[in-house]
C-alpha positions, 0 to 999 in steps of 0.5 A, spaced: 474 513 475 477 506 478 474 504 485 479 502 490 477 498 496 482 497 502 481 492 507 485 488 512 487 493 517 486 492 525 489 493 532 495 488 533 501 488 538 508 490 536 511 484 533 505 482 530 503 481 522 497 484 518 496 483 511 492 489 507 489 488 500 487 493 495 481 490 490 481 494 484 475 494 479 475 494 472 479 489 467 485 493 466 488 492 473 495 489 470 496 496 467 496 499 473 502 501 478 500 500 485 502 504 491 501 503 498 502 510 502 500 511 510 498 517 514 499 518 521 495 524 525 498 530 524 503 528 519 504 528 511 502 522 507 508 517 506 510 513 501 510 505 503 511 501 497 510 500 490 510 495 485 510 496 477 505 495 472 510 491 468 514 485 471 515 485 478 519 491 480 518 493 487 520 499 491 520 500 499 521 506 504 527 504 508 523 504 514 519 498 512 525 494 508 525 487 510 519 487 514 513 489 509 512 486 502 508 488 496 505 484 491 500 483 486 495 478 483 493 480 476 488 475 476 484 477 482 485 485 481 488 485 488 494 488 491 497 486 497 501 489 503 504 484 508 506 487 514 511 483 519 514 485 525 510 491 526 512 497 530 508 502 534 510 507 529 507 503 523 500 506 526 497 510 521 491 510 516 494 506 510 492 508 503 492 504 496 493 508 490 494 506 482 496 510 476 496 507 469 503 505 466 507 509 471 514 508 471 517 513 475 516 518 481 513 512 485 514 515 492 510 521 490 503 521 492 501 527 487 503 523 481 497 517 483 491 518 479 486 513 484 486 512 491 482 508 496 478 510 502 484 508 507 484 502 512 486 504 519 492 500 522 494 500 530 500 497 533 500 497 540 506 497 544 
């Protein structure tokens, strides 16, 4: 098991910003592709962003491009999701996920091995 712990969620007004963090236990963080997903009530889990284990390639769902930025700090075993210009439709529980040496299917939640417990993000209008 690889424990993942998210933090940084909360309540923010539309147009505001939040930064989510995902700390991964263990000494092999640099080998994991990290993904962020979200799930709103009554909806399926949705891909948000991913960052590859090798290099710094990033991937985003169209609805967050230009507003969200995924990054990682291998020295701190932490992945981040910087969220700007938040909209009410961004309201959801946000989950981080990890998969060892993952090089494809970044948008498919079923292909990630490890998951955090989720952190609530609520954007008021």
